[in-house]
N, C-alpha and C positions, 0 to 999 in steps of 0.2 A: 504493500500499499504506500504510495508516494504522497509527498506533501507538495502541493502546487500553490504558489503564491502569485496572485495576479495583482500587480502594483501600478498605481498611478505613476510612480517614478521609480526607475531601477537605477541605483548609482553602483557601477561595477567594481569600483576600487581603482581601476586603471582605464582610462578612456572616457568617452563622453556619456553622460546620463541618457537613459532611454525612457521615453514616455511610453505608457502602456506596455510595461515590461512584465516578464514572467520568469519565475525561478522554480525549478522542479528538483527534488532530492528524494531519493528512496534509500535510507541508511546513511552512512557517513559521507557519501560523495554527491555533489551536485551532478545531475545528468543533463540539465538544460538551464541556460540563462540567456535572455535575450528579448527581442520584441515578442508580444504576445501572439501575433499572427504567425510566427514561425515555430511556436511551441508544440510539441507532440500532443495528440488529442488526450484529454483527461479520460481516465476509466472510472467506472462507477464506484470503485473502491477507494479512490484518491480522496485525501483530504484537500479541499479547495478553499482558499481564503482570499478575499479581496482586501487589499491592505494599501495604506497611503504611500509609503516609502520603504523600499527594501535596500539593504546594504550588506556588505561583508561584515562579520564581527570584527571589532577593533583590536588593534595591537597597541600596547604600551611597552616600549622596548627598553625603558630604563626605570626600574622600580626596586624596592627593597621590602621583602617580607620579613620584618625584624620585630614586630609586635611591641614597639615602644610607645608610650603614651605622651612623652614630650620629645622634642627634637634634641636630645642630648646624647652625643656619642658615648659618654660615660654610662648612661642608662643601659646601654646594650651590655655592658660588662656586669653590672650588678643585678640585671633582670635574669632570672632563671631561664635557661633555654626552653624548658618545659612550659613555662608561662608564656614566653615569646611565641613559641610556635602555635600554641593554642589561640592566642590573639590573631595571629597571622592567618590561621585557617579560617576564622571569621571574616577577615579582610578579603581573602580569596573568594568566598562565597558572595560577599558584598558587591565585588566589582563585576560579576556577572550581570547584576541588575542595571549596570550603566552601559551594557552592550560590549564589554571587553571580554573577548573569548580567548585571547592569547596575550600572555605576559612574558617579556624577557626580564629576568630578575637578577640584578648584577651585584649580589652580596646580601646573604641572609639565608633564610630557611627554604628558599624556593627550590633548591636542588632536592630538598626532601619532599616538600609539599607537592611537587610535580608528579612524583610517583604516585601519591595518594590520590590526586585529582585524575590522573591518567587511568587508574584502575578502578575509579568510581568509589573508593572509600570514603572520600568527602567531596562535596560540591565545590567547583571552582573551574577556573579557565585552564587552558593548557599552560604549563609553566615551564619555562627554559631557564633554569637556574645556573649561575656561575659559581655559587658556593661562597666565595669571598673575593675581595679585591686584592690582588697581590701588590705589595708595597715594599719600598726600601725601608731599612731601619731609619726611623725619624721621618718617614714619608706620610702621605696623606692617609694610608690605611693603618698607620701606627696609632696607638692610643697614648698620646704624649703624657698624660696626667698620671700614668701608672708606670711602675718600674718595668723594664724590658723583659726580664724573666717572667714577670706576671702576665704580660701581654702574649708572650709565647705560649704560656701554659693554658691561658684562657682560650687561645686559638685551637690548641689540641684538645681542649674539653668539648668543644663542639665539632671536632673532626675537621678542622681546617688548618692549612699552613700559616705560619706567622710571617713577619717581615723576612725579606730575603735580599742578599746582596751577592753580586757577582754572577756571571753567566751560569756556572755549575749549580749554585743555589737556586737560581731562578728556574733552571730546567727541572730540579728536583720538586720545586713548588708547583710547577704545572703538572707534573706527573701525579702529585697528591690530588690536585683538582680533578684530573682525568679519572682518577680512582674512584671519586664520588659519582662518576657518571655525568658530570656537567657537560652540556653540549656547546658551552661558550666559556671562554677564559676572560677575565677582566684584570687589567692592570692599571696602576696609577702612574701615569707618565709625568704628571706635575703635581704641585701642591693643590690644596683645595680650600673651600670655605668654612666647612664645619670641623676642621681640624685645627689644632692650636698653634703650633710653632712654625709650620710651613707656609710659604707664600704661594698663592695660585699661579703666579707667573713663572716660578722656577721649575726647570726640568728636574726630574728625579732619577729614574732609571736611565742609564746610558743607552746609546743606540745598540751597542753589542748585547746588553742584557735584554732589551726588548726583542731584538732579532732572534736571540736564542729561545725566547718564550714563544715568539710567533711561529718559529720553525718546529719546536716541539709540539705545539698545539696542531700545526698542519698535518703532522704525521698521524694523528688521530682524526683528521678532517674537521677540526675545529678552527674557529677564528678568534681573533683577540679584539676585545672592546677596550679602548684606552681612555681612561679619565684624563682630560687635558683642558686646562684652561689657558696657560701661556703659550705664546707662539713657538718658542723654542722646543717645547715638549710635543706640540702638535707636529712640527716638521720632523722631529726625530722619530716619532711614532710612525708617521706615514713612510719614512725612509725604512723602518724596520718591517713594514708590511701589515699594519693592523687593518682591521676591516671596518671599525667605527671609531670616529672621534666623539667622545661624550663631553657635552657642554660647549667647548670651543669658543670661550669668551673673548680671547684675543686673536681670533681668526681675522686675517686680512686678505687682500686680493691675492697675494703670492700664495698664502696658505690654501685659499679656496682653489686656486689653479692647480696646486699640488694634490689636493683631494680629488679633483677631476681626472688628473694624469693617473692617480693610483686606483682609481675606482672606488674610493672609500665613501662611506655615508656619514653625515653628521646627525647626531641625536642631541638637539640643543638644550632640552630640558629647561625651557623658560619658566615653568610653573614654580620650581623650588626657589629661584632667586627672587621672583616677584613677591612670592608669599613671605619669604624671610624678611624683606624690607617692609611690605605693607603691614605686617603683624609684629613689627619690632617691639612695640610697647608692651603688648600683652603676652608675648611668647615666652618671656622669662629667659631668653637665650643670653649667654655670656656675651659681653660687648665685643670680644675679639671676633666672633662669628658675624655679628651685625655689622661691624666695621668693614669686614672683608666683603660681605654681601653688597653693602652700599657702595663700595669701591668698584665692584664689578658689574653691577646691574645695568648701567647704562652703556658701558662697553660691550656687554653681551648682546644688547639689543642691536647695536650697530653691527656687530659681527653676524648675527642672524640675518640682518637685512643684506649684507655683502653675500652671504651664502645663497640667499633667495635670488638676488639679482644675477648671480653667476650660475645659477641652476645646478648647484651642488645637490646631489641626492639627499633628502632629509627624511628621517624617520622620527616618529612620534615617540616621545619619552618625557616623563614628568619628574623623576627622582622622588616619587611619592614613597613614603616610608612609615608614616605615622599611623597608629591605630585608633587615635581619637583627635577631635578638632583642637586639642591643647597643642598638638604638633602642627606647625604652619603648613606642612604639606602632608596630608593624610588621605587615606584610601577613601575614594568617593569624590575627591576633587579632580581626579585625572582629566575629565573632559574639559577643564578650564584651558588646557594646552591648546585645544583647537582654536579657542577665542584669541589666545595670545599669539599663535602663529599667524592669524589674520591681522589683528590689531597692531601688533608690535613687529611682526615679520613681513607684512606686506603681501601675504599669500592670499589667494581667492579661497573661499569655502572649499571648493572642489579640490584645490591643490592640498589644503590642510588635511582633508579626508584621505587622500592618496597616502599621506605620510603614515596614517594609522591603519592602512589596509595593504595595498599592494607592496608598500615599501617595508612593512614590518618584517616579513620573513627573510628579506635580503639581509638583515643584520646577523643572521645565523650562518651564512655561507653554505657549505655542503650539508649542514644539519637542517636546512630550511625545509619546512613542510610545504606542500602545495596548498597555500592558504592565503587569505587576504584579498581574494578576487572572487567575484560571482562569474564563475566560468565552469563549463563541463569538466569533470575530473578533478576539481578542487574540493577541499573540505567543505562540508555542508555546516559551516560556521556562519550563521546567517542572522541578521537582526532586522526588525521592522521598527520604524519610528513614526509617530503620528504626525510631526510637523517637518516640513522640508527644510533641512539643515543648509541647503545652498541659498535659502532666503534669510535665514537667521541661524548662524552657526552656534550661537549661545544656546539655543534650544537643546543641544546635546548634553548640557550640564544638568538637565532636569531628568532624573531617573524615571519619573512618571511618563515622560515622552517616550520611553523605550517600551514598546508594547509587547514585543516578542523577542526571545533569543534562543537560537538553536545552537547546540555545540555537537559537532559530529552527527548532525541530523536529529539529535534528541532535544525536544523542548524542555529548556531548563528555567525560562522566565516567561510568564504569561500575564499581561495586564490588559485592561480595556483598550480597544482600538480607538474609542471616542472619548473625548474629554468629558 
């Protein structure tokens, strides 16, 4: 028995929207997507629905399932992993209600949650977890407020490698990540905003260290995502062969050209920076974090506009990690990135949607599933929304606007089609 969605508007993920569209799926794969007049005839056993707008399920390609209530890096250390993963499981279920059927998770419990959502043990999206962010000693992934031996021990407590230095140690760290079954590897190529002693502009891993990690990951058909703010780190990471640049705050025309040359994608994560700055007073975050965010936020907007103007491939990512609104970037706020890509980045709504659909799987390289597009043979990760997002992109931020969500052809969210 097939499901047949007859839509006033079909947004395919890549390409032009189709009026009077139709999507048909029977099981986990789409069998037809296109104009209604070209669809195969419906059988009496089919479930047929007339819907306003149908799209591929969304991807958020930069997130963290860490189960913290406030945006404190130190809270990750003193929160029991059993408590954190329980909260994160609730976050995974919640995000389905916003139409996100696939998540690339770049540091947290996602590498474990992904197994549980995949086998149906718990509700949630497809999760592609990196395990942790590999860092130099004293780098962005180090927890500077604690002694180094303690940081190493805490990493081992949750089954992750700690800080690593030198090509040999970096290769060993990648192998530990691969041992977890992670489909993607994340590294910190520069300093960051939420860490204490490092500067976002400064390069951390050397080109040799990054190349060693990229090559080790490639042997297992994995790609590397590189946390990069400063230009030096961006250029070094691209030279080493990373697949994605995360944040890209100091990207300029030269760096954009290098990304195009290397075929890399930018995951800008505009949400995290704007939320840190706009919620500075009530967030309770330390001043060093807020000062860094304020120093970067306008530069990041300019870099995003350069990338859009240069047509650098962009994938949707938010850096969401909090389990409650007390954290400025919390699960459920993810659709804000659509609005920011349009308002701050200068994208059209259709271009912004493509970042979260067709471009999502591209961030996984050889591990990419056939997903993110309404096309025959692709995953039946399909959503229906009541309001046309091409006319008002902010409508995607209202979960009530998401009327249906199918994951692998199974209906996992059902709300009224009419207001």
